[in-house]
C-alpha positions in Angstrom: -8.5 49.9 57.1 -11.3 48.5 59.3 -8.9 47.3 61.9 -7.2 50.7 61.9 -10.6 52.5 62.6 -11.6 50.0 65.2 -8.3 50.2 67.0 -8.4 54.1 67.0 -12.0 54.1 68.2 -11.7 51.6 71.0 -8.1 51.7 72.2 -6.7 55.2 71.5 -7.8 58.1 73.8 -10.2 59.8 73.5 -12.2 56.6 73.3 -15.2 56.1 71.2 -14.1 58.9 68.9 -12.1 58.8 65.7 -9.5 61.3 66.9 -5.9 61.0 68.0 -4.9 63.0 71.0 -1.1 62.8 71.2 1.9 62.1 69.0 2.6 58.9 70.9 -0.8 57.6 69.9 0.0 58.4 66.2 3.2 56.4 66.6 1.2 53.4 67.9 -1.2 53.6 65.0 1.7 53.8 62.6 3.3 50.7 64.0 -0.1 48.9 63.9 -0.5 49.8 60.2 3.0 48.5 59.4 2.4 45.2 61.2 -1.0 44.8 59.6 0.5 45.3 56.1 3.2 42.7 56.8 0.7 40.2 58.2 -1.6 40.8 55.2 1.3 40.2 52.8 2.3 37.0 54.5 -1.3 35.8 54.5 -1.6 36.6 50.8 1.6 34.7 50.0 0.4 31.7 52.1 -2.9 31.7 50.2 -1.1 31.8 46.9 1.2 29.0 47.9 -1.7 26.9 49.1 -3.5 27.4 45.8 -0.4 26.6 43.8 0.2 23.4 45.8 -3.4 22.4 45.3 -3.1 23.1 41.5 0.1 21.1 41.3 -1.5 18.2 43.2 -4.3 18.2 40.7 -1.9 18.3 37.8 0.2 15.5 39.3 -2.9 13.4 39.9 -4.1 14.0 36.3 -0.6 13.2 34.9 -0.4 10.1 37.0 -3.8 8.9 35.8 -2.9 9.6 32.2 0.5 8.0 32.5 -1.0 4.9 34.2 -3.2 4.5 31.1 -0.1 4.5 28.9 1.8 1.8 30.8 -1.0 -0.7 30.7 -0.2 -3.9 28.7 -2.2 -3.3 25.6 -1.9 -3.6 21.8 -0.7 -0.6 19.7 -4.3 -0.1 18.5 -5.6 0.1 22.1 -2.8 2.5 23.0 -3.5 4.9 20.2 -7.2 5.0 21.1 -6.2 5.6 24.8 -3.9 8.6 23.8 -6.4 10.4 21.7 -9.3 9.9 24.0 -7.3 10.9 27.1 -6.2 14.2 25.4 -9.7 14.9 24.1 -11.5 14.4 27.4 -8.8 15.6 29.9 -7.8 18.7 28.1 -11.1 19.6 26.5 -9.8 20.3 23.0 -12.2 20.3 20.0 -10.5 17.4 18.2 -7.3 15.3 18.3 -5.8 12.9 15.8 -2.7 10.8 16.0 -0.7 10.3 12.8 1.8 7.5 12.2 4.3 7.2 9.3 3.2 4.8 6.6 5.9 4.7 4.0 6.7 8.3 3.1 3.3 9.6 4.3 1.6 10.2 7.6 -1.7 8.5 8.0 -4.4 8.9 10.7 -4.1 6.0 13.1 -6.6 7.2 15.7 -8.8 10.2 16.4 -11.3 11.6 18.9 -13.7 14.6 18.9 -14.0 16.7 15.7 -12.7 14.6 12.8 -9.9 15.9 10.6 -11.0 16.8 7.1 -9.2 16.1 3.9 -8.2 19.8 3.8 -6.7 19.5 7.3 -4.7 16.5 6.3 -3.6 18.2 3.1 -2.5 21.3 5.2 -0.2 19.0 7.2 1.7 17.9 4.1 5.0 19.6 3.8 4.4 20.4 0.1 1.0 22.0 0.7 2.4 25.5 1.2 -0.2 26.1 3.9 1.1 27.2 7.4 0.6 25.0 10.4 1.5 26.1 13.9 3.9 23.7 15.6 3.7 23.3 19.4 1.1 24.3 21.9 1.9 28.0 22.5 0.5 31.0 20.7 -2.0 31.2 17.9 -5.8 31.4 18.0 -7.8 29.0 20.2 -9.4 27.0 17.4 -6.3 26.9 15.1 -4.9 23.6 13.8 -1.6 22.8 15.3 0.9 19.9 15.2 2.8 18.4 18.1 5.6 16.0 17.3 6.0 12.8 19.3 9.7 12.3 19.5 12.1 10.1 21.5 15.8 9.7 21.5 15.8 7.5 18.4 13.7 10.0 16.4 10.1 10.9 15.8 7.5 8.1 16.3 4.3 10.0 15.3 2.5 13.3 15.4 -0.4 14.7 17.3 -2.8 17.1 15.5 -4.9 19.3 17.8 -7.8 21.5 17.1 -7.9 23.9 20.0 -5.8 24.1 23.1 -6.4 24.0 26.9 -7.4 27.3 28.4 -4.7 27.6 31.1 -0.9 27.7 30.8 -0.7 25.0 33.4 -2.9 22.6 31.3 -0.8 23.4 28.2 2.3 22.5 30.2 0.6 19.3 31.4 -0.4 18.5 27.8 3.3 18.8 26.7 4.4 16.5 29.4 1.7 14.0 28.5 2.7 14.1 24.9 6.3 13.2 25.9 4.9 10.2 27.9 2.7 9.2 25.0 5.8 9.2 22.7 7.7 6.9 25.1 4.7 4.6 25.5 4.2 4.4 21.7 7.9 3.7 21.2 7.7 0.9 23.9 4.7 -0.8 22.1 6.4 -0.5 18.7 9.6 -2.0 20.1 7.6 -4.8 21.7 5.8 -5.5 18.4 9.1 -5.6 16.6 10.6 -7.9 19.2 7.6 -10.3 18.9 7.8 -10.2 15.1 11.5 -11.0 15.3 10.9 -13.8 17.8 8.2 -15.2 15.5 10.5 -15.1 12.5 13.2 -16.8 14.5 10.8 -19.5 15.5 9.6 -20.0 12.0 13.2 -20.2 10.8 14.0 -22.7 13.5 11.0 -24.8 12.5 12.0 -24.6 8.9 15.5 -25.8 9.7 14.2 -28.6 11.9 11.7 -29.6 9.2 14.5 -29.7 6.6 16.7 -31.8 8.9 13.9 -34.2 9.9 12.6 -34.7 6.3 16.1 -35.0 4.9 16.9 -37.7 7.5 13.7 -39.6 6.8 14.1 -39.3 3.1 17.8 -40.1 2.9 17.5 -43.9 3.4 14.7 -44.6 0.9 16.1 -42.2 -1.7 19.5 -43.8 -1.4 18.0 -47.3 -1.7 16.0 -46.2 -4.8 19.0 -44.6 -6.3 21.1 -47.7 -5.9 18.4 -49.9 -7.3 17.6 -47.7 -10.3 21.3 -47.2 -11.1 21.9 -51.0 -11.0 19.0 -51.6 -13.3 20.1 -49.0 -15.8 23.8 -50.0 -15.8 24.4 -51.9 -19.1 27.5 -53.5 -17.7 25.6 -55.2 -14.8 24.3 -58.6 -15.5 21.2 -59.4 -13.5 19.1 -62.5 -13.3 15.3 -62.3 -13.4 15.1 -62.8 -9.7 17.6 -60.1 -9.0 15.8 -57.7 -11.3 12.4 -58.5 -9.6 14.0 -57.9 -6.2 15.3 -54.5 -7.3 11.9 -53.6 -8.8 10.2 -54.7 -5.6 12.7 -52.6 -3.6 11.8 -49.5 -5.7 8.1 -50.1 -5.2 8.5 -50.5 -1.4 10.6 -47.4 -1.0 8.3 -45.4 -3.2 5.3 -46.4 -1.0 7.3 -45.4 2.0 8.0 -42.0 0.6 4.4 -41.6 -0.5 3.2 -42.4 3.1 5.7 -39.9 4.6 4.8 -37.1 2.3 1.1 -37.7 2.6 1.2 -37.8 6.4 3.3 -34.7 6.5 1.0 -32.8 4.2 -2.1 -34.0 6.2 -0.4 -32.9 9.5 0.3 -29.4 8.1 -3.2 -29.1 6.8 -4.7 -30.1 10.2 -2.4 -27.6 12.0 -3.5 -24.9 9.6 -7.2 -25.8 10.3 -7.9 -27.0 6.8 -8.0 -30.8 7.4 -11.0 -31.9 9.5 -11.5 -35.2 11.5 -14.2 -37.2 9.8 -15.3 -39.6 12.5 -17.3 -42.8 11.9 -17.8 -46.1 13.6 -15.0 -48.5 12.6 -13.9 -52.0 13.7 -10.5 -52.2 15.3 -9.7 -55.4 13.3 -10.5 -53.5 10.0 -8.2 -50.6 11.0 -5.3 -53.0 11.7 -6.0 -55.1 8.6 -6.0 -52.1 6.3 -2.8 -50.8 7.8 -1.0 -54.1 7.4 -2.3 -54.6 3.9 -0.8 -51.2 2.9 2.5 -52.0 4.6 2.9 -55.7 3.6 5.4 -54.9 0.8 7.5 -52.8 3.2 7.3 -55.3 6.0 8.4 -58.2 3.7 8.7 -61.4 5.7 8.4 -59.6 9.1 6.0 -61.5 11.2 3.2 -59.5 12.8 1.2 -61.1 15.6 -2.3 -59.9 16.5 -3.9 -59.9 19.9 -7.3 -58.5 19.2 -10.2 -59.7 21.4 -13.4 -60.7 19.4 -15.7 -58.6 21.5 -13.9 -55.3 21.1 -16.5 -52.5 20.4 -16.3 -50.3 17.3 -14.3 -47.1 17.7 -15.4 -43.6 16.7 -12.4 -42.4 14.6 -11.3 -41.0 11.2 -10.0 -44.3 9.6 -7.7 -42.4 7.3 -5.9 -40.6 10.0 -5.8 -43.5 12.4 -4.6 -45.7 9.6 -1.7 -43.4 9.1 -1.0 -43.5 12.8 -0.8 -47.3 12.7 1.3 -47.3 9.5 3.8 -45.0 11.2 4.0 -47.1 14.3 4.4 -50.3 12.4 7.0 -48.8 10.1 8.9 -47.5 13.2 8.7 -50.9 14.9 9.9 -52.7 11.7 13.0 -50.4 11.4 14.0 -50.9 15.1 13.2 -54.6 15.5 16.0 -57.2 15.0 15.6 -59.5 11.9 13.4 -62.4 12.6 11.7 -60.9 15.7 7.9 -60.4 15.4 5.9 -57.3 15.9 2.9 -57.5 18.2 -0.3 -55.5 17.6 -2.7 -55.7 20.6 -5.9 -54.0 21.8 -7.7 -53.9 25.1 -10.3 -51.9 26.9 -9.1 -49.3 29.3 -12.1 -47.8 31.0 -14.3 -46.3 28.3 -11.4 -46.3 25.7 -9.9 -48.9 23.4 -6.1 -48.9 23.8 -4.3 -50.1 20.7 -0.5 -50.9 21.0 2.4 -51.8 18.7 5.2 -53.6 20.4 8.7 -54.3 19.0 11.8 -56.0 20.4 14.2 -53.3 19.5 16.5 -51.4 21.9 13.7 -49.6 23.6 13.4 -45.9 24.5 15.5 -44.4 27.3 13.3 -42.7 29.9 15.1 -39.4 29.6 14.1 -39.3 25.9 10.4 -40.1 26.2 9.2 -36.6 27.0 10.5 -35.3 23.6 9.9 -38.5 21.7 6.7 -37.3 20.0 7.7 -33.7 19.5 8.0 -32.4 16.0 11.2 -33.1 14.2 13.1 -34.3 17.3 16.1 -36.5 16.9 18.3 -37.9 19.6 22.1 -38.1 19.9 21.7 -41.8 20.7 20.5 -42.4 17.2 17.0 -43.1 18.5 13.6 -43.2 17.0 12.6 -41.0 14.1 10.8 -37.9 15.4 8.9 -37.1 12.2 6.8 -40.2 11.9 6.0 -40.2 15.7 5.2 -36.5 15.6 2.7 -37.1 12.8 1.2 -40.0 14.8 0.8 -37.8 17.9 -0.8 -35.0 15.9 -3.5 -37.3 14.4 -4.2 -39.0 17.8 -4.5 -35.7 19.6 -6.8 -34.5 16.8 -9.3 -37.1 18.1 -8.8 -35.7 21.7 -6.9 -38.9 22.7 -3.3 -39.5 23.9 -0.3 -41.6 22.8 2.7 -42.8 24.9 5.4 -45.4 25.1 5.9 -48.1 27.7 8.7 -50.5 28.6 8.6 -54.1 27.5 9.9 -56.8 29.8 13.0 -58.4 28.1 13.6 -55.3 25.9 11.8 -53.4 23.3 9.2 -50.6 23.3 5.4 -50.6 23.3 3.6 -47.6 21.6 0.1 -47.2 22.9 -2.7 -44.8 21.9 -6.4 -44.7 22.9 -9.5 -44.4 20.8 -13.0 -43.5 21.8 -15.7 -46.1 21.7 -18.5 -45.5 19.1 -21.9 -45.0 20.6 -25.1 -46.2 19.0 
């Protein structure tokens, strides 16, 4: 209108007057009016399009920010808190709660803003008889409403909102975010199930390995004890006093071997569970070796054990019970793999600020490709090699002291098992 008046006053004769002299001038003004209306309409549409683009950009940015929060690598508890806090702060609702199925019921797993009362939760129960609006359309602004979180495999939870966003665009964005939240929740639940399945599979594998290792290590002494006891109980077998004493001695030796094995295995499990502690005290290396040999003497029989222990070795700071079991396992391992009549060598030396104690046999040795897994729990080799259970127990007790154990070659054949011990101070 202003443009029409200015155009008439300045450009239509008579000038400087709001009058139109001829019909031609009326036609010019009419064309001007039509053009101005078209331009105004186009400008209005451009303004609306620009506003709509800006609004969609803001929505996309908000949705991206919210979705980015959902794809972070977090636990299910952290994800639930992220969902409810994001909805509460981004969409300015009075309160939000996320319910997950627990058995046949829905329980609040996370909430933000105004807390849900017991009456609100009772209202959500299907048998309450109280109406609850489903979805995010219609109803009064502060009304309680439920939004299902569903994926292709079915529902994974439910959002309970008190209040809704003011604009239709925010409500649409909330619906999209709810879908993303459902997918993120399903992903975390599937990951938790996968981890649980993997853990159960590992536990089952350990159980099978443990059964195989224990049954292998128990088979020989149990078979020996069975033969000896059956022979002693057989009334048709005539035994001399020497034969009977030998069988009784065999039963005693194999019983001690089983006792050591079971005790070491229980101690290892207790240590791995954090129940068994390492009680360190200063101890002489000669006493450690002597106690281990005294306990194993019946099992070693007439096996010669040579000692190479320097007189000036310092005391070591160890748990004598655990290190005694380490020595017993290594000596028993050496006895089983050494040819008859060949001695076992127990030696010690200083290596830096550590005392290195070794047990050497003259058996077949350990192939290099088997050494990495030699001390792993319950490992056995196709070559019929060393028992994995006793060596795994030895490694556990040595590492409990913060030390290491390994195996070396021996010139002329055999294997040398070496472990270190810290020197006692003071």
